[in-house]
C-alpha positions in Angstrom: 79.4 140.2 74.8 82.4 137.9 73.9 85.4 137.4 76.5 88.3 138.8 75.2 90.6 138.3 77.9 92.1 135.2 77.1 95.6 135.6 78.8 96.6 136.8 82.5 98.8 139.7 82.8 101.9 137.9 83.2 101.0 135.8 80.0 100.2 138.9 78.0 103.2 140.8 78.8 105.2 137.5 78.5 107.1 137.5 82.2 107.7 135.0 84.7 107.9 135.6 88.7 108.4 133.2 91.3 108.4 133.5 95.0 110.5 130.3 95.6 113.6 129.4 94.7 114.5 125.8 96.2 118.0 123.9 95.6 117.6 120.3 95.5 120.0 118.0 96.4 122.5 116.7 93.5 121.9 113.4 92.5 123.9 111.1 90.3 121.6 108.8 88.3 122.4 105.5 87.1 120.7 103.5 84.2 118.1 101.6 86.9 117.7 104.9 89.2 114.6 106.9 88.8 114.5 110.1 90.9 110.9 111.6 91.4 110.2 115.3 92.6 106.9 116.7 93.8 106.6 120.2 91.8 103.0 120.9 92.4 104.0 124.3 94.1 106.5 125.6 91.5 106.2 127.1 87.9 109.6 126.4 86.8 112.2 123.8 86.9 116.0 124.5 86.0 118.1 121.4 85.2 121.7 121.3 84.9 122.9 117.9 83.7 126.5 116.2 82.9 124.9 113.7 80.5 121.4 113.0 78.6 118.6 112.3 80.8 114.9 111.1 80.3 112.3 113.1 82.3 108.5 113.0 82.2 106.0 114.9 84.3 102.6 113.2 85.6 100.4 113.0 88.6 102.2 109.7 90.2 104.9 109.5 92.8 106.6 106.3 91.5 106.4 106.6 87.8 108.9 104.6 85.6 111.0 106.2 83.1 111.7 104.6 79.7 113.8 105.6 76.8 111.1 105.2 74.0 108.3 107.8 75.2 109.8 110.5 77.1 111.6 113.7 76.4 115.4 113.9 76.3 117.4 116.3 77.7 121.0 116.7 76.3 123.9 117.5 78.8 123.8 121.3 80.0 121.1 124.0 81.4 117.4 123.8 80.7 114.5 125.5 82.0 111.3 123.8 81.8 107.6 125.0 82.9 105.8 122.8 85.0 102.3 121.6 83.4 100.0 121.8 86.0 97.1 120.5 83.6 98.5 116.8 84.6 96.6 117.0 88.1 96.6 118.3 91.3 99.6 116.9 92.1 102.6 117.1 89.7 105.5 115.1 89.9 108.8 115.5 87.7 110.9 112.1 87.1 114.2 111.6 85.5 116.7 109.0 84.8 120.2 109.0 83.0 119.8 107.8 79.0 123.5 107.6 78.1 126.2 105.2 79.0 127.8 107.5 81.8 126.0 108.3 85.0 124.5 111.8 84.9 125.0 114.2 87.9 121.7 116.2 88.1 121.4 119.5 89.7 117.5 120.9 90.0 116.5 124.8 91.1 112.7 124.8 91.8 111.1 128.1 91.3 
């Protein structure tokens, strides 16, 4: 018999739950500074930035973030799901991508 259960209960009813709510220290990034956070224990990241930043996820703790191949988040508040498919350890990396420094607030949940 075919397995018709393709979604978890949370996915089927389109709900999110999180037992954690960890506020990270506010960081002001410059063009050369890359910030790395281990987000393996979380499901979502809420990012509040004052300027455009480049972001990426991977399994390496010291990845270089460049302008060309990474996602750019404009100034504002963004909610991002953690892609657990990149490995058992997932890192979130970001750096500024504009002429002004970016002050970045991150909440892990």
